[in-house]
All heavy atoms as a GROMACS GRO file, in nm:
protein
  524
    1MET      N    1   2.802  -8.504  -1.873
    1MET     CA    2   2.673  -8.440  -1.888
    1MET      C    3   2.666  -8.380  -2.028
    1MET      O    4   2.756  -8.311  -2.073
    1MET     CB    5   2.657  -8.332  -1.781
    1MET     CG    6   2.523  -8.270  -1.780
    1MET     SD    7   2.507  -8.172  -1.632
    1MET     CE    8   2.391  -8.055  -1.686
    2ASP      N    9   2.555  -8.405  -2.094
    2ASP     CA   10   2.537  -8.359  -2.231
    2ASP      C   11   2.427  -8.254  -2.234
    2ASP      O   12   2.311  -8.283  -2.260
    2ASP     CB   13   2.500  -8.479  -2.318
    2ASP     CG   14   2.514  -8.450  -2.466
    2ASP    OD1   15   2.581  -8.351  -2.500
    2ASP    OD2   16   2.457  -8.526  -2.546
    3LEU      N   17   2.462  -8.129  -2.206
    3LEU     CA   18   2.366  -8.019  -2.199
    3LEU      C   19   2.347  -7.957  -2.336
    3LEU      O   20   2.443  -7.926  -2.405
    3LEU     CB   21   2.416  -7.914  -2.099
    3LEU     CG   22   2.318  -7.804  -2.064
    3LEU    CD1   23   2.197  -7.861  -1.991
    3LEU    CD2   24   2.387  -7.702  -1.974
    4ARG      N   25   2.220  -7.943  -2.375
    4ARG     CA   26   2.189  -7.884  -2.505
    4ARG      C   27   2.106  -7.757  -2.486
    4ARG      O   28   2.046  -7.736  -2.380
    4ARG     CB   29   2.109  -7.983  -2.589
    4ARG     CG   30   2.183  -8.113  -2.615
    4ARG     CD   31   2.090  -8.214  -2.673
    4ARG     NE   32   1.984  -8.238  -2.573
    4ARG     CZ   33   1.878  -8.314  -2.592
    4ARG    NH1   34   1.862  -8.375  -2.706
    4ARG    NH2   35   1.787  -8.331  -2.499
    5PHE      N   36   2.100  -7.674  -2.590
    5PHE     CA   37   2.019  -7.554  -2.586
    5PHE      C   38   1.874  -7.587  -2.550
    5PHE      O   39   1.810  -7.517  -2.472
    5PHE     CB   40   2.025  -7.480  -2.720
    5PHE     CG   41   1.929  -7.364  -2.728
    5PHE    CD1   42   1.957  -7.245  -2.662
    5PHE    CD2   43   1.811  -7.375  -2.799
    5PHE    CE1   44   1.868  -7.139  -2.667
    5PHE    CE2   45   1.722  -7.268  -2.804
    5PHE     CZ   46   1.751  -7.150  -2.737
    6HIS      N   47   1.823  -7.695  -2.607
    6HIS     CA   48   1.685  -7.735  -2.582
    6HIS      C   49   1.660  -7.757  -2.433
    6HIS      O   50   1.553  -7.724  -2.382
    6HIS     CB   51   1.650  -7.862  -2.661
    6HIS     CG   52   1.513  -7.913  -2.629
    6HIS    ND1   53   1.399  -7.858  -2.683
    6HIS    CD2   54   1.472  -8.012  -2.545
    6HIS    CE1   55   1.294  -7.922  -2.634
    6HIS    NE2   56   1.335  -8.015  -2.552
    7ASP      N   57   1.758  -7.813  -2.362
    7ASP     CA   58   1.743  -7.837  -2.219
    7ASP      C   59   1.726  -7.706  -2.143
    7ASP      O   60   1.642  -7.696  -2.052
    7ASP     CB   61   1.866  -7.911  -2.164
    7ASP     CG   62   1.886  -8.047  -2.229
    7ASP    OD1   63   1.787  -8.113  -2.264
    7ASP    OD2   64   2.003  -8.086  -2.247
    8LEU      N   65   1.803  -7.606  -2.180
    8LEU     CA   66   1.793  -7.475  -2.115
    8LEU      C   67   1.659  -7.408  -2.149
    8LEU      O   68   1.597  -7.345  -2.063
    8LEU     CB   69   1.909  -7.385  -2.158
    8LEU     CG   70   2.048  -7.436  -2.120
    8LEU    CD1   71   2.154  -7.345  -2.180
    8LEU    CD2   72   2.063  -7.444  -1.970
    9ARG      N   73   1.618  -7.422  -2.273
    9ARG     CA   74   1.490  -7.365  -2.315
    9ARG      C   75   1.375  -7.431  -2.239
    9ARG      O   76   1.284  -7.362  -2.191
    9ARG     CB   77   1.473  -7.386  -2.466
    9ARG     CG   78   1.348  -7.324  -2.522
    9ARG     CD   79   1.342  -7.352  -2.671
    9ARG     NE   80   1.241  -7.269  -2.734
    9ARG     CZ   81   1.178  -7.304  -2.843
    9ARG    NH1   82   1.206  -7.417  -2.904
    9ARG    NH2   83   1.087  -7.225  -2.895
   10HIS      N   84   1.380  -7.562  -2.226
   10HIS     CA   85   1.276  -7.636  -2.153
   10HIS      C   86   1.270  -7.587  -2.009
   10HIS      O   87   1.162  -7.561  -1.955
   10HIS     CB   88   1.306  -7.786  -2.157
   10HIS     CG   89   1.202  -7.869  -2.091
   10HIS    ND1   90   1.122  -7.955  -2.161
   10HIS    CD2   91   1.164  -7.880  -1.962
   10HIS    CE1   92   1.039  -8.015  -2.077
   10HIS    NE2   93   1.064  -7.971  -1.956
   11GLU      N   94   1.383  -7.572  -1.945
   11GLU     CA   95   1.389  -7.528  -1.806
   11GLU      C   96   1.332  -7.387  -1.791
   11GLU      O   97   1.251  -7.360  -1.702
   11GLU     CB   98   1.533  -7.531  -1.755
   11GLU     CG   99   1.548  -7.492  -1.610
   11GLU     CD  100   1.481  -7.587  -1.513
   11GLU    OE1  101   1.455  -7.704  -1.547
   11GLU    OE2  102   1.452  -7.543  -1.399
   12ALA      N  103   1.369  -7.297  -1.880
   12ALA     CA  104   1.321  -7.159  -1.872
   12ALA      C  105   1.170  -7.153  -1.891
   12ALA      O  106   1.100  -7.086  -1.815
   12ALA     CB  107   1.391  -7.074  -1.977
   13ILE      N  108   1.119  -7.224  -1.989
   13ILE     CA  109   0.975  -7.222  -2.015
   13ILE      C  110   0.898  -7.283  -1.899
   13ILE      O  111   0.794  -7.231  -1.857
   13ILE     CB  112   0.943  -7.294  -2.149
   13ILE    CG1  113   0.999  -7.212  -2.265
   13ILE    CG2  114   0.794  -7.315  -2.165
   13ILE    CD1  115   0.996  -7.282  -2.399
   14SER      N  116   0.949  -7.391  -1.844
   14SER     CA  117   0.885  -7.452  -1.727
   14SER      C  118   0.880  -7.354  -1.611
   14SER      O  119   0.778  -7.343  -1.541
   14SER     CB  120   0.960  -7.578  -1.684
   14SER     OG  121   0.957  -7.675  -1.786
   15ARG      N  122   0.986  -7.279  -1.590
   15ARG     CA  123   0.991  -7.179  -1.481
   15ARG      C  124   0.893  -7.067  -1.505
   15ARG      O  125   0.831  -7.016  -1.411
   15ARG     CB  126   1.132  -7.122  -1.466
   15ARG     CG  127   1.237  -7.223  -1.427
   15ARG     CD  128   1.217  -7.269  -1.284
   15ARG     NE  129   1.310  -7.374  -1.252
   15ARG     CZ  130   1.394  -7.370  -1.150
   15ARG    NH1  131   1.395  -7.267  -1.070
   15ARG    NH2  132   1.475  -7.471  -1.128
   16PHE      N  133   0.877  -7.025  -1.630
   16PHE     CA  134   0.780  -6.920  -1.661
   16PHE      C  135   0.639  -6.964  -1.620
   16PHE      O  136   0.563  -6.887  -1.562
   16PHE     CB  137   0.780  -6.882  -1.809
   16PHE     CG  138   0.904  -6.810  -1.855
   16PHE    CD1  139   0.956  -6.833  -1.981
   16PHE    CD2  140   0.967  -6.718  -1.773
   16PHE    CE1  141   1.069  -6.765  -2.025
   16PHE    CE2  142   1.080  -6.649  -1.816
   16PHE     CZ  143   1.131  -6.674  -1.942
   17PHE      N  144   0.606  -7.089  -1.650
   17PHE     CA  145   0.475  -7.141  -1.610
   17PHE      C  146   0.465  -7.148  -1.458
   17PHE      O  147   0.361  -7.116  -1.401
   17PHE     CB  148   0.449  -7.278  -1.672
   17PHE     CG  149   0.404  -7.272  -1.815
   17PHE    CD1  150   0.479  -7.330  -1.914
   17PHE    CD2  151   0.287  -7.207  -1.850
   17PHE    CE1  152   0.438  -7.325  -2.047
   17PHE    CE2  153   0.244  -7.200  -1.981
   17PHE     CZ  154   0.320  -7.260  -2.081
   18GLU      N  155   0.572  -7.189  -1.390
   18GLU     CA  156   0.571  -7.195  -1.244
   18GLU      C  157   0.550  -7.057  -1.184
   18GLU      O  158   0.491  -7.044  -1.077
   18GLU     CB  159   0.701  -7.255  -1.192
   18GLU     CG  160   0.714  -7.403  -1.217
   18GLU     CD  161   0.852  -7.456  -1.178
   18GLU    OE1  162   0.930  -7.383  -1.114
   18GLU    OE2  163   0.880  -7.572  -1.213
   19MET      N  164   0.599  -6.953  -1.251
   19MET     CA  165   0.583  -6.816  -1.204
   19MET      C  166   0.440  -6.767  -1.221
   19MET      O  167   0.403  -6.662  -1.169
   19MET     CB  168   0.678  -6.722  -1.280
   19MET     CG  169   0.823  -6.745  -1.249
   19MET     SD  170   0.933  -6.656  -1.363
   19MET     CE  171   0.879  -6.488  -1.341
   20GLY      N  172   0.360  -6.841  -1.296
   20GLY     CA  173   0.221  -6.804  -1.314
   20GLY      C  174   0.190  -6.735  -1.445
   20GLY      O  175   0.078  -6.686  -1.466
   21LEU      N  176   0.288  -6.728  -1.536
   21LEU     CA  177   0.262  -6.666  -1.665
   21LEU      C  178   0.163  -6.752  -1.742
   21LEU      O  179   0.162  -6.874  -1.731
   21LEU     CB  180   0.390  -6.651  -1.746
   21LEU     CG  181   0.467  -6.520  -1.727
   21LEU    CD1  182   0.516  -6.506  -1.585
   21LEU    CD2  183   0.580  -6.511  -1.824
   22SER      N  184   0.080  -6.686  -1.821
   22SER     CA  185  -0.022  -6.757  -1.900
   22SER      C  186   0.040  -6.817  -2.026
   22SER      O  187   0.152  -6.781  -2.066
   22SER     CB  188  -0.134  -6.661  -1.939
   22SER     OG  189  -0.085  -6.565  -2.030
   23LEU      N  190  -0.035  -6.902  -2.090
   23LEU     CA  191   0.011  -6.965  -2.214
   23LEU      C  192   0.046  -6.861  -2.321
   23LEU      O  193   0.154  -6.868  -2.379
   23LEU     CB  194  -0.096  -7.063  -2.264
   23LEU     CG  195  -0.052  -7.158  -2.372
   23LEU    CD1  196   0.042  -7.263  -2.317
   23LEU    CD2  197  -0.172  -7.225  -2.434
   24PRO      N  198  -0.041  -6.761  -2.346
   24PRO     CA  199  -0.005  -6.660  -2.447
   24PRO      C  200   0.120  -6.580  -2.408
   24PRO      O  201   0.200  -6.545  -2.495
   24PRO     CB  202  -0.128  -6.569  -2.453
   24PRO     CG  203  -0.240  -6.652  -2.401
   24PRO     CD  204  -0.179  -6.743  -2.300
   25GLU      N  205   0.138  -6.553  -2.279
   25GLU     CA  206   0.256  -6.478  -2.235
   25GLU      C  207   0.384  -6.558  -2.259
   25GLU      O  208   0.483  -6.506  -2.310
   25GLU     CB  209   0.244  -6.442  -2.087
   25GLU     CG  210   0.135  -6.340  -2.060
   25GLU     CD  211   0.101  -6.325  -1.913
   25GLU    OE1  212   0.117  -6.421  -1.835
   25GLU    OE2  213   0.057  -6.215  -1.875
   26VAL      N  214   0.380  -6.687  -2.224
   26VAL     CA  215   0.498  -6.772  -2.244
   26VAL      C  216   0.525  -6.791  -2.393
   26VAL      O  217   0.640  -6.789  -2.437
   26VAL     CB  218   0.483  -6.907  -2.171
   26VAL    CG1  219   0.602  -6.998  -2.200
   26VAL    CG2  220   0.469  -6.887  -2.021
   27ALA      N  221   0.420  -6.804  -2.472
   27ALA     CA  222   0.436  -6.820  -2.617
   27ALA      C  223   0.504  -6.697  -2.677
   27ALA      O  224   0.588  -6.709  -2.765
   27ALA     CB  225   0.301  -6.844  -2.684
   28LEU      N  226   0.468  -6.580  -2.627
   28LEU     CA  227   0.529  -6.457  -2.676
   28LEU      C  228   0.679  -6.454  -2.647
   28LEU      O  229   0.760  -6.417  -2.731
   28LEU     CB  230   0.460  -6.336  -2.612
   28LEU     CG  231   0.503  -6.200  -2.661
   28LEU    CD1  232   0.464  -6.182  -2.807
   28LEU    CD2  233   0.438  -6.091  -2.576
   29ILE      N  234   0.716  -6.499  -2.529
   29ILE     CA  235   0.858  -6.502  -2.490
   29ILE      C  236   0.934  -6.609  -2.567
   29ILE      O  237   1.045  -6.586  -2.616
   29ILE     CB  238   0.872  -6.528  -2.338
   29ILE    CG1  239   0.814  -6.410  -2.259
   29ILE    CG2  240   1.017  -6.552  -2.300
   29ILE    CD1  241   0.797  -6.438  -2.111
   30SER      N  242   0.876  -6.728  -2.577
   30SER     CA  243   0.947  -6.842  -2.634
   30SER      C  244   0.945  -6.846  -2.787
   30SER      O  245   1.027  -6.913  -2.849
   30SER     CB  246   0.888  -6.973  -2.580
   30SER     OG  247   0.758  -6.994  -2.633
   31GLY      N  248   0.847  -6.778  -2.845
   31GLY     CA  249   0.836  -6.780  -2.991
   31GLY      C  250   0.755  -6.897  -3.044
   31GLY      O  251   0.746  -6.914  -3.166
   32HIS      N  252   0.694  -6.975  -2.957
   32HIS     CA  253   0.610  -7.087  -3.003
   32HIS      C  254   0.486  -7.034  -3.071
   32HIS      O  255   0.421  -6.942  -3.021
   32HIS     CB  256   0.569  -7.176  -2.885
   32HIS     CG  257   0.676  -7.269  -2.840
   32HIS    ND1  258   0.771  -7.233  -2.749
   32HIS    CD2  259   0.702  -7.397  -2.875
   32HIS    CE1  260   0.852  -7.336  -2.728
   32HIS    NE2  261   0.813  -7.436  -2.804
   33LYS      N  262   0.451  -7.093  -3.183
   33LYS     CA  263   0.329  -7.055  -3.253
   33LYS      C  264   0.220  -7.159  -3.233
   33LYS      O  265   0.103  -7.132  -3.253
   33LYS     CB  266   0.359  -7.037  -3.402
   33LYS     CG  267   0.458  -6.924  -3.426
   33LYS     CD  268   0.459  -6.877  -3.566
   33LYS     CE  269   0.558  -6.769  -3.598
   33LYS     NZ  270   0.627  -6.705  -3.495
   34ASP      N  271   0.258  -7.278  -3.192
   34ASP     CA  272   0.164  -7.388  -3.171
   34ASP      C  273   0.151  -7.414  -3.021
   34ASP      O  274   0.247  -7.456  -2.956
   34ASP     CB  275   0.214  -7.512  -3.243
   34ASP     CG  276   0.116  -7.628  -3.238
   34ASP    OD1  277   0.013  -7.617  -3.168
   34ASP    OD2  278   0.142  -7.730  -3.304
   35ALA      N  279   0.033  -7.390  -2.966
   35ALA     CA  280   0.011  -7.407  -2.822
   35ALA      C  281   0.031  -7.552  -2.779
   35ALA      O  282   0.075  -7.578  -2.667
   35ALA     CB  283  -0.129  -7.361  -2.785
   36ARG      N  284   0.003  -7.646  -2.867
   36ARG     CA  285   0.020  -7.788  -2.831
   36ARG      C  286   0.165  -7.820  -2.798
   36ARG      O  287   0.193  -7.899  -2.708
   36ARG     CB  288  -0.029  -7.879  -2.943
   36ARG     CG  289  -0.179  -7.876  -2.962
   36ARG     CD  290  -0.221  -7.957  -3.080
   36ARG     NE  291  -0.162  -7.894  -3.200
   36ARG     CZ  292  -0.164  -7.946  -3.320
   36ARG    NH1  293  -0.221  -8.062  -3.340
   36ARG    NH2  294  -0.111  -7.882  -3.421
   37MET      N  295   0.257  -7.761  -2.871
   37MET     CA  296   0.398  -7.785  -2.843
   37MET      C  297   0.439  -7.720  -2.711
   37MET      O  298   0.517  -7.775  -2.634
   37MET     CB  299   0.485  -7.731  -2.957
   37MET     CG  300   0.468  -7.804  -3.087
   37MET     SD  301   0.511  -7.980  -3.074
   37MET     CE  302   0.686  -7.969  -3.048
   38LEU      N  303   0.385  -7.602  -2.686
   38LEU     CA  304   0.422  -7.527  -2.566
   38LEU      C  305   0.369  -7.595  -2.440
   38LEU      O  306   0.436  -7.594  -2.336
   38LEU     CB  307   0.367  -7.384  -2.577
   38LEU     CG  308   0.413  -7.285  -2.472
   38LEU    CD1  309   0.565  -7.279  -2.463
   38LEU    CD2  310   0.358  -7.148  -2.504
   39VAL      N  311   0.253  -7.654  -2.446
   39VAL     CA  312   0.193  -7.719  -2.330
   39VAL      C  313   0.281  -7.835  -2.281
   39VAL      O  314   0.278  -7.869  -2.162
   39VAL     CB  315   0.049  -7.766  -2.361
   39VAL    CG1  316  -0.007  -7.854  -2.252
   39VAL    CG2  317  -0.041  -7.646  -2.382
   40ARG      N  318   0.363  -7.890  -2.366
   40ARG     CA  319   0.453  -7.999  -2.326
   40ARG      C  320   0.549  -7.954  -2.217
   40ARG      O  321   0.599  -8.035  -2.139
   40ARG     CB  322   0.533  -8.049  -2.446
   40ARG     CG  323   0.446  -8.100  -2.557
   40ARG     CD  324   0.527  -8.125  -2.680
   40ARG     NE  325   0.554  -8.267  -2.690
   40ARG     CZ  326   0.637  -8.320  -2.776
   40ARG    NH1  327   0.704  -8.244  -2.859
   40ARG    NH2  328   0.654  -8.450  -2.779
   41TYR      N  329   0.577  -7.824  -2.211
   41TYR     CA  330   0.670  -7.771  -2.112
   41TYR      C  331   0.600  -7.738  -1.980
   41TYR      O  332   0.666  -7.715  -1.880
   41TYR     CB  333   0.736  -7.642  -2.164
   41TYR     CG  334   0.821  -7.662  -2.285
   41TYR    CD1  335   0.773  -7.634  -2.411
   41TYR    CD2  336   0.951  -7.709  -2.273
   41TYR    CE1  337   0.853  -7.650  -2.523
   41TYR    CE2  338   1.032  -7.726  -2.384
   41TYR     CZ  339   0.981  -7.696  -2.509
   41TYR     OH  340   1.061  -7.712  -2.618
   42ALA      N  341   0.470  -7.730  -1.983
   42ALA     CA  342   0.394  -7.693  -1.863
   42ALA      C  343   0.363  -7.820  -1.785
   42ALA      O  344   0.289  -7.905  -1.831
   42ALA     CB  345   0.265  -7.623  -1.903
   43HIS      N  346   0.421  -7.830  -1.670
   43HIS     CA  347   0.400  -7.949  -1.587
   43HIS      C  348   0.296  -7.917  -1.481
   43HIS      O  349   0.326  -7.904  -1.363
   43HIS     CB  350   0.532  -7.993  -1.524
   43HIS     CG  351   0.640  -8.014  -1.624
   43HIS    ND1  352   0.638  -8.119  -1.713
   43HIS    CD2  353   0.749  -7.943  -1.654
   43HIS    CE1  354   0.744  -8.113  -1.791
   43HIS    NE2  355   0.813  -8.006  -1.758
   44PHE      N  356   0.171  -7.901  -1.527
   44PHE     CA  357   0.063  -7.867  -1.437
   44PHE      C  358   0.030  -7.987  -1.348
   44PHE      O  359   0.028  -8.100  -1.393
   44PHE     CB  360  -0.062  -7.827  -1.515
   44PHE     CG  361  -0.043  -7.706  -1.601
   44PHE    CD1  362  -0.057  -7.714  -1.738
   44PHE    CD2  363  -0.011  -7.584  -1.545
   44PHE    CE1  364  -0.041  -7.602  -1.818
   44PHE    CE2  365   0.006  -7.471  -1.624
   44PHE     CZ  366  -0.009  -7.481  -1.760
   45THR      N  367   0.002  -7.956  -1.223
   45THR     CA  368  -0.046  -8.059  -1.130
   45THR      C  369  -0.171  -8.003  -1.064
   45THR      O  370  -0.194  -7.882  -1.063
   45THR     CB  371   0.058  -8.090  -1.022
   45THR    OG1  372   0.080  -7.973  -0.942
   45THR    CG2  373   0.190  -8.137  -1.081
   46ALA      N  374  -0.250  -8.092  -1.006
   46ALA     CA  375  -0.370  -8.047  -0.935
   46ALA      C  376  -0.331  -7.953  -0.822
   46ALA      O  377  -0.398  -7.852  -0.799
   46ALA     CB  378  -0.446  -8.168  -0.881
   47ARG      N  379  -0.222  -7.981  -0.755
   47ARG     CA  380  -0.177  -7.897  -0.644
   47ARG      C  381  -0.138  -7.757  -0.692
   47ARG      O  382  -0.175  -7.657  -0.630
   47ARG     CB  383  -0.059  -7.962  -0.572
   47ARG     CG  384  -0.003  -7.874  -0.462
   47ARG     CD  385   0.102  -7.945  -0.384
   47ARG     NE  386   0.032  -8.030  -0.290
   47ARG     CZ  387   0.087  -8.127  -0.220
   47ARG    NH1  388   0.214  -8.152  -0.233
   47ARG    NH2  389   0.016  -8.198  -0.136
   48SER      N  390  -0.065  -7.748  -0.802
   48SER     CA  391  -0.023  -7.616  -0.851
   48SER      C  392  -0.143  -7.534  -0.898
   48SER      O  393  -0.147  -7.412  -0.877
   48SER     CB  394   0.080  -7.630  -0.964
   48SER     OG  395   0.022  -7.686  -1.079
   49ILE      N  396  -0.241  -7.597  -0.958
   49ILE     CA  397  -0.361  -7.526  -1.002
   49ILE      C  398  -0.442  -7.481  -0.881
   49ILE      O  399  -0.491  -7.368  -0.878
   49ILE     CB  400  -0.445  -7.615  -1.096
   49ILE    CG1  401  -0.367  -7.640  -1.225
   49ILE    CG2  402  -0.580  -7.552  -1.126
   49ILE    CD1  403  -0.427  -7.746  -1.314
   50ALA      N  404  -0.454  -7.566  -0.780
   50ALA     CA  405  -0.527  -7.530  -0.659
   50ALA      C  406  -0.461  -7.411  -0.591
   50ALA      O  407  -0.530  -7.318  -0.546
   50ALA     CB  408  -0.535  -7.648  -0.564
   51ARG      N  409  -0.327  -7.410  -0.583
   51ARG     CA  410  -0.256  -7.297  -0.522
   51ARG      C  411  -0.284  -7.168  -0.597
   51ARG      O  412  -0.304  -7.063  -0.537
   51ARG     CB  413  -0.106  -7.325  -0.519
   51ARG     CG  414  -0.060  -7.384  -0.388
   51ARG     CD  415   0.090  -7.390  -0.383
   51ARG     NE  416   0.123  -7.528  -0.420
   51ARG     CZ  417   0.227  -7.567  -0.490
   51ARG    NH1  418   0.314  -7.481  -0.534
   51ARG    NH2  419   0.247  -7.693  -0.517
   52LYS      N  420  -0.285  -7.177  -0.727
   52LYS     CA  421  -0.310  -7.059  -0.809
   52LYS      C  422  -0.452  -7.006  -0.786
   52LYS      O  423  -0.475  -6.886  -0.777
   52LYS     CB  424  -0.289  -7.094  -0.956
   52LYS     CG  425  -0.279  -6.976  -1.046
   52LYS     CD  426  -0.235  -7.020  -1.184
   52LYS     CE  427  -0.215  -6.902  -1.274
   52LYS     NZ  428  -0.170  -6.939  -1.407
   53LEU      N  429  -0.548  -7.096  -0.774
   53LEU     CA  430  -0.686  -7.056  -0.749
   53LEU      C  431  -0.701  -6.990  -0.612
   53LEU      O  432  -0.768  -6.888  -0.598
   53LEU     CB  433  -0.780  -7.176  -0.761
   53LEU     CG  434  -0.801  -7.229  -0.901
   53LEU    CD1  435  -0.875  -7.362  -0.897
   53LEU    CD2  436  -0.876  -7.128  -0.985
   54VAL      N  437  -0.638  -7.047  -0.512
   54VAL     CA  438  -0.644  -6.989  -0.378
   54VAL      C  439  -0.579  -6.852  -0.377
   54VAL      O  440  -0.632  -6.756  -0.320
   54VAL     CB  441  -0.576  -7.082  -0.275
   54VAL    CG1  442  -0.556  -7.012  -0.142
   54VAL    CG2  443  -0.658  -7.208  -0.256
   55ARG      N  444  -0.466  -6.840  -0.442
   55ARG     CA  445  -0.394  -6.713  -0.449
   55ARG      C  446  -0.479  -6.606  -0.518
   55ARG      O  447  -0.484  -6.492  -0.474
   55ARG     CB  448  -0.262  -6.733  -0.523
   55ARG     CG  449  -0.162  -6.625  -0.504
   55ARG     CD  450  -0.025  -6.659  -0.558
   55ARG     NE  451  -0.026  -6.726  -0.687
   55ARG     CZ  452   0.033  -6.843  -0.713
   55ARG    NH1  453   0.100  -6.907  -0.619
   55ARG    NH2  454   0.027  -6.897  -0.832
   56SER      N  455  -0.551  -6.644  -0.623
   56SER     CA  456  -0.630  -6.546  -0.698
   56SER      C  457  -0.751  -6.498  -0.618
   56SER      O  458  -0.798  -6.387  -0.637
   56SER     CB  459  -0.676  -6.604  -0.832
   56SER     OG  460  -0.774  -6.702  -0.812
   57THR      N  461  -0.802  -6.577  -0.525
   57THR     CA  462  -0.918  -6.535  -0.445
   57THR      C  463  -0.874  -6.440  -0.333
   57THR      O  464  -0.957  -6.369  -0.278
   57THR     CB  465  -0.991  -6.654  -0.384
   57THR    OG1  466  -0.902  -6.728  -0.299
   57THR    CG2  467  -1.048  -6.744  -0.492
   58LYS      N  468  -0.747  -6.437  -0.302
   58LYS     CA  469  -0.696  -6.349  -0.197
   58LYS      C  470  -0.655  -6.213  -0.250
   58LYS      O  471  -0.637  -6.119  -0.174
   58LYS     CB  472  -0.575  -6.413  -0.128
   58LYS     CG  473  -0.612  -6.537  -0.049
   58LYS     CD  474  -0.493  -6.595   0.020
   58LYS     CE  475  -0.531  -6.720   0.097
   58LYS     NZ  476  -0.416  -6.780   0.164
   59GLU      N  477  -0.642  -6.200  -0.381
   59GLU     CA  478  -0.601  -6.074  -0.441
   59GLU      C  479  -0.721  -5.983  -0.460
   59GLU      O  480  -0.828  -6.029  -0.499
   59GLU     CB  481  -0.532  -6.098  -0.576
   59GLU     CG  482  -0.403  -6.174  -0.564
   59GLU     CD  483  -0.340  -6.205  -0.698
   59GLU    OE1  484  -0.392  -6.156  -0.801
   59GLU    OE2  485  -0.242  -6.280  -0.701
   60PRO      N  486  -0.707  -5.854  -0.432
   60PRO     CA  487  -0.818  -5.762  -0.454
   60PRO      C  488  -0.849  -5.748  -0.603
   60PRO      O  489  -0.759  -5.758  -0.687
   60PRO     CB  490  -0.768  -5.629  -0.397
   60PRO     CG  491  -0.619  -5.641  -0.395
   60PRO     CD  492  -0.588  -5.788  -0.381
   61ILE      N  493  -0.973  -5.728  -0.633
   61ILE     CA  494  -1.015  -5.711  -0.773
   61ILE      C  495  -1.009  -5.563  -0.807
   61ILE      O  496  -1.067  -5.480  -0.738
   61ILE     CB  497  -1.156  -5.766  -0.794
   61ILE    CG1  498  -1.160  -5.915  -0.764
   61ILE    CG2  499  -1.204  -5.737  -0.936
   61ILE    CD1  500  -1.298  -5.976  -0.766
   62HIS      N  501  -0.937  -5.530  -0.911
   62HIS     CA  502  -0.921  -5.392  -0.955
   62HIS      C  503  -1.003  -5.370  -1.081
   62HIS      O  504  -0.992  -5.447  -1.176
   62HIS     CB  505  -0.774  -5.359  -0.985
   62HIS     CG  506  -0.685  -5.377  -0.868
   62HIS    ND1  507  -0.684  -5.290  -0.761
   62HIS    CD2  508  -0.592  -5.472  -0.837
   62HIS    CE1  509  -0.595  -5.330  -0.671
   62HIS    NE2  510  -0.538  -5.441  -0.715
   63ALA      N  511  -1.081  -5.266  -1.082
   63ALA     CA  512  -1.156  -5.231  -1.202
   63ALA      C  513  -1.063  -5.159  -1.298
   63ALA      O  514  -0.987  -5.073  -1.256
   63ALA     CB  515  -1.274  -5.142  -1.167
   64GLU      N  516  -1.068  -5.196  -1.423
   64GLU     CA  517  -0.982  -5.130  -1.524
   64GLU      C  518  -1.062  -5.048  -1.619
   64GLU      O  519  -1.174  -5.065  -1.642
   64GLU     CB  520  -0.903  -5.237  -1.600
   64GLU     CG  521  -0.804  -5.306  -1.510
   64GLU     CD  522  -0.712  -5.401  -1.589
   64GLU    OE1  523  -0.689  -5.376  -1.709
   64GLU    OE2  524  -0.666  -5.496  -1.531
   0.00000   0.00000   0.00000
């Protein structure tokens, strides 16, 4: 097995997206300045987006 730093970085960034972090939040953590490069790590699917939408409609809205 040939494990590289990039492999670990890819895995971590993918997990951040799975946790629901936004693109700007993940960019802040990863240090990416170009969103196009960062989106390569986000493996969005219709199912994952639908789950996120359903989850957001169940959360109470808080006024800030």
